[in-house]
KOLTI-973788 format. One line per 10 residues: their letters; for each residue x, y, z of C-alpha. Coordinates in nm, 2 decimals. Layout:
N
a) X:Y:Z  ...
***
This chain:
242
mvltvgatak) -3.75:-6.05:1.94  -3.42:-5.95:1.77  -3.18:-6.21:1.63  -2.81:-6.13:1.68  -2.58:-6.30:1.43  -2.24:-6.42:1.55  -1.94:-6.55:1.38  -2.05:-6.92:1.42  -2.38:-7.11:1.44  -2.36:-7.13:1.82
dyrgdswsgv) -2.33:-6.75:1.84  -2.68:-6.70:1.71  -2.91:-6.58:1.99  -3.24:-6.42:2.04  -3.27:-6.10:2.24  -3.59:-5.97:2.37  -3.61:-5.59:2.41  -3.92:-5.61:2.63  -3.72:-5.62:2.95  -3.58:-5.32:3.14
nnqsefyars) -3.22:-5.44:3.12  -3.24:-5.50:2.75  -3.39:-5.16:2.69  -3.11:-5.01:2.88  -2.86:-5.20:2.67  -3.02:-5.08:2.35  -3.01:-4.72:2.47  -2.65:-4.75:2.57  -2.56:-4.89:2.23  -2.75:-4.62:2.04
qnfkfdreyl) -2.58:-4.35:2.25  -2.24:-4.50:2.18  -2.32:-4.50:1.81  -2.43:-4.14:1.83  -2.11:-4.05:2.01  -1.89:-4.23:1.76  -2.07:-4.06:1.47  -2.02:-3.71:1.63  -1.65:-3.79:1.71  -1.59:-3.90:1.35
gkqesqnedq) -1.76:-3.58:1.22  -1.53:-3.37:1.43  -1.23:-3.56:1.32  -1.32:-3.51:0.96  -1.37:-3.14:1.01  -1.03:-3.11:1.18  -0.86:-3.31:0.91  -1.02:-3.08:0.65  -0.89:-2.77:0.83  -0.55:-2.92:0.85
kvfhkdtlev) -0.55:-2.99:0.47  -0.65:-2.63:0.40  -0.39:-2.50:0.64  -0.12:-2.71:0.47  -0.23:-2.59:0.13  -0.20:-2.23:0.24  0.14:-2.30:0.38  0.26:-2.44:0.05  0.11:-2.14:-0.13  0.32:-1.90:0.09
sqlsknrenl) 0.62:-2.12:0.04  0.57:-2.11:-0.34  0.53:-1.73:-0.33  0.85:-1.70:-0.14  1.03:-1.91:-0.40  0.87:-1.69:-0.68  0.99:-1.38:-0.51  1.35:-1.52:-0.49  1.35:-1.62:-0.85  1.22:-1.28:-0.96
mdkikhtvvq) 1.47:-1.10:-0.75  1.75:-1.31:-0.90  1.63:-1.25:-1.25  1.61:-0.87:-1.19  1.96:-0.88:-1.04  2.10:-1.02:-1.36  1.89:-0.85:-1.62  1.77:-0.50:-1.52  1.83:-0.23:-1.27  1.86:-0.30:-0.90
saaslsdmra) 1.59:-0.04:-0.80  1.31:-0.25:-0.92  1.43:-0.54:-0.70  1.43:-0.33:-0.38  1.06:-0.27:-0.34  1.02:-0.52:-0.06  1.34:-0.40:0.10  1.22:-0.04:0.09  0.88:-0.14:0.23  1.05:-0.33:0.51
gilkeireek) 1.26:-0.03:0.59  0.96:0.20:0.62  0.78:-0.05:0.85  1.09:-0.08:1.06  1.09:0.30:1.11  0.72:0.29:1.20  0.78:0.02:1.46  1.07:0.20:1.61  0.86:0.52:1.64  0.52:0.37:1.75
gqydytdvvn) 0.62:0.04:1.89  0.42:-0.15:1.63  0.25:-0.12:1.30  -0.07:-0.24:1.15  -0.23:-0.32:0.81  -0.29:0.05:0.75  0.09:0.11:0.77  0.16:-0.19:0.55  -0.07:-0.06:0.28  0.07:0.29:0.29
acglsyarly) 0.43:0.16:0.30  0.38:-0.05:-0.01  0.23:0.25:-0.20  0.50:0.48:-0.09  0.77:0.23:-0.19  0.63:0.19:-0.53  0.61:0.57:-0.59  0.96:0.63:-0.47  1.11:0.36:-0.70  0.89:0.49:-0.99
seieerykng) 1.03:0.84:-0.93  1.39:0.70:-0.93  1.33:0.54:-1.27  1.20:0.86:-1.42  1.47:1.07:-1.27  1.75:0.83:-1.38  1.64:0.85:-1.75  1.57:1.22:-1.72  1.93:1.29:-1.61  2.10:1.02:-1.81
neqyyksagg) 2.37:1.00:-1.55  2.36:0.62:-1.52  2.34:0.33:-1.76  2.21:-0.02:-1.69  2.22:-0.31:-1.93  2.00:-0.61:-2.01  2.15:-0.95:-2.04  2.11:-0.93:-2.42  2.29:-0.59:-2.43  2.18:-0.23:-2.47
tpwtkeeiew) 2.01:0.02:-2.24  1.67:-0.09:-2.11  1.37:0.14:-2.17  1.20:0.32:-1.89  0.88:0.14:-1.98  1.05:-0.20:-1.94  1.18:-0.10:-1.59  0.83:0.01:-1.48  0.69:-0.32:-1.60  0.94:-0.50:-1.38
ldmqyeqeva) 0.84:-0.27:-1.09  0.47:-0.35:-1.15  0.56:-0.72:-1.15  0.73:-0.67:-0.81  0.43:-0.49:-0.67  0.20:-0.77:-0.79  0.42:-1.03:-0.62  0.42:-0.82:-0.30  0.04:-0.79:-0.30  0.00:-1.17:-0.35
wqkscariaa) 0.25:-1.23:-0.07  0.06:-1.00:0.18  -0.27:-1.17:0.09  -0.14:-1.52:0.15  0.02:-1.42:0.48  -0.31:-1.28:0.59  -0.50:-1.59:0.48  -0.27:-1.84:0.64  -0.28:-1.63:0.97  -0.66:-1.64:0.95
rgqvfqgnip) -0.66:-2.02:0.90  -0.44:-2.05:1.21  -0.68:-1.84:1.41  -0.98:-2.04:1.30  -0.80:-2.37:1.38  -0.73:-2.23:1.73  -1.09:-2.14:1.77  -1.02:-1.76:1.81  -1.23:-1.66:1.51  -1.53:-1.84:1.35
evptkeieel) -1.42:-1.83:0.99  -1.16:-1.69:0.75  -1.24:-1.32:0.66  -1.24:-1.39:0.29  -1.42:-1.07:0.20  -1.18:-0.85:0.40  -0.87:-1.02:0.25  -1.00:-0.96:-0.10  -1.07:-0.60:0.00  -0.71:-0.58:0.12
edsfyqakda) -0.59:-0.65:-0.23  -0.79:-0.36:-0.36  -0.65:-0.14:-0.09  -0.29:-0.21:-0.21  -0.37:-0.10:-0.56  -0.55:0.21:-0.44  -0.24:0.29:-0.24  -0.03:0.25:-0.55  -0.25:0.50:-0.74  -0.27:0.74:-0.45
yiklyqeskq) 0.10:0.77:-0.40  0.17:0.80:-0.77  -0.07:1.09:-0.78  0.11:1.23:-0.47  0.44:1.19:-0.66  0.31:1.38:-0.96  0.19:1.66:-0.74  0.52:1.67:-0.55  0.70:1.74:-0.88  0.50:2.05:-0.92
tgkflvlqny) 0.54:2.17:-0.55  0.89:2.04:-0.49  0.79:1.87:-0.17  0.95:1.54:-0.07  0.75:1.22:-0.11  0.67:1.10:0.25  0.45:0.85:0.42  0.08:0.94:0.46  -0.19:0.80:0.67  -0.44:0.71:0.40
mlgssrmyem) -0.73:0.49:0.51  -0.77:0.29:0.19  -1.05:0.05:0.25  -1.31:0.01:0.52  -1.23:0.04:0.89  -1.40:-0.30:0.94  -1.14:-0.46:0.71  -0.85:-0.32:0.91  -1.02:-0.40:1.24  -1.07:-0.76:1.13
lnklgnlqer) -0.72:-0.81:0.98  -0.53:-0.65:1.27  -0.68:-0.92:1.49  -0.49:-1.19:1.31  -0.17:-1.09:1.49  0.06:-1.20:1.21  0.24:-0.88:1.14  0.47:-0.88:1.44  0.54:-1.25:1.41  0.69:-1.27:1.06
vv) 0.99:-1.11:0.90  0.87:-0.83:0.68
***
């Protein structure tokens, strides 16, 4: 015998679960409880995914704002060349897309490395020739070291931007059920690949000074093939303005 408590005294009643009908009612109630629990669990999971997705979106938005602030500061304090890294990278990728129809993360990594090396070479060449003068806001000619530090800062911002774009694209794919989880390991490996590209193209630039060859885009595979295979599935490169 089970006592069911109602809102008033007359709502008290005793239910016996010995009968077939009452057993069926108990089973139905337990199944409804199980369904509600599973539904709430799924809702909580979806809400958590949406929170993370929103967080990543805010991160990309903040990075965009940081890039704009940095570009503005460079524009009014030091040479324009250091501010053009992202523009040069975008130009290289545009040429690749026009030639091949599309580009992938291998191209993005190589384009960033080449852009850095070309701008680095411009800074060295400018101070070597002494044909141009640029001024800081406080007055005076900036040192080569200072300009390269600004260029390094631009590169760090670029790498952070590329990582965040990959991560938010992955979150979107997870949310849509296209991939099981965010490829965190591959995204971290992508960061290492960008800095490997920077070193590889600076080395190529140093060699080009000896040989007299022009610094051009290579097809370096910097990082594992699995990383590129995984990240190229995210489908974000052709959807965003680069």
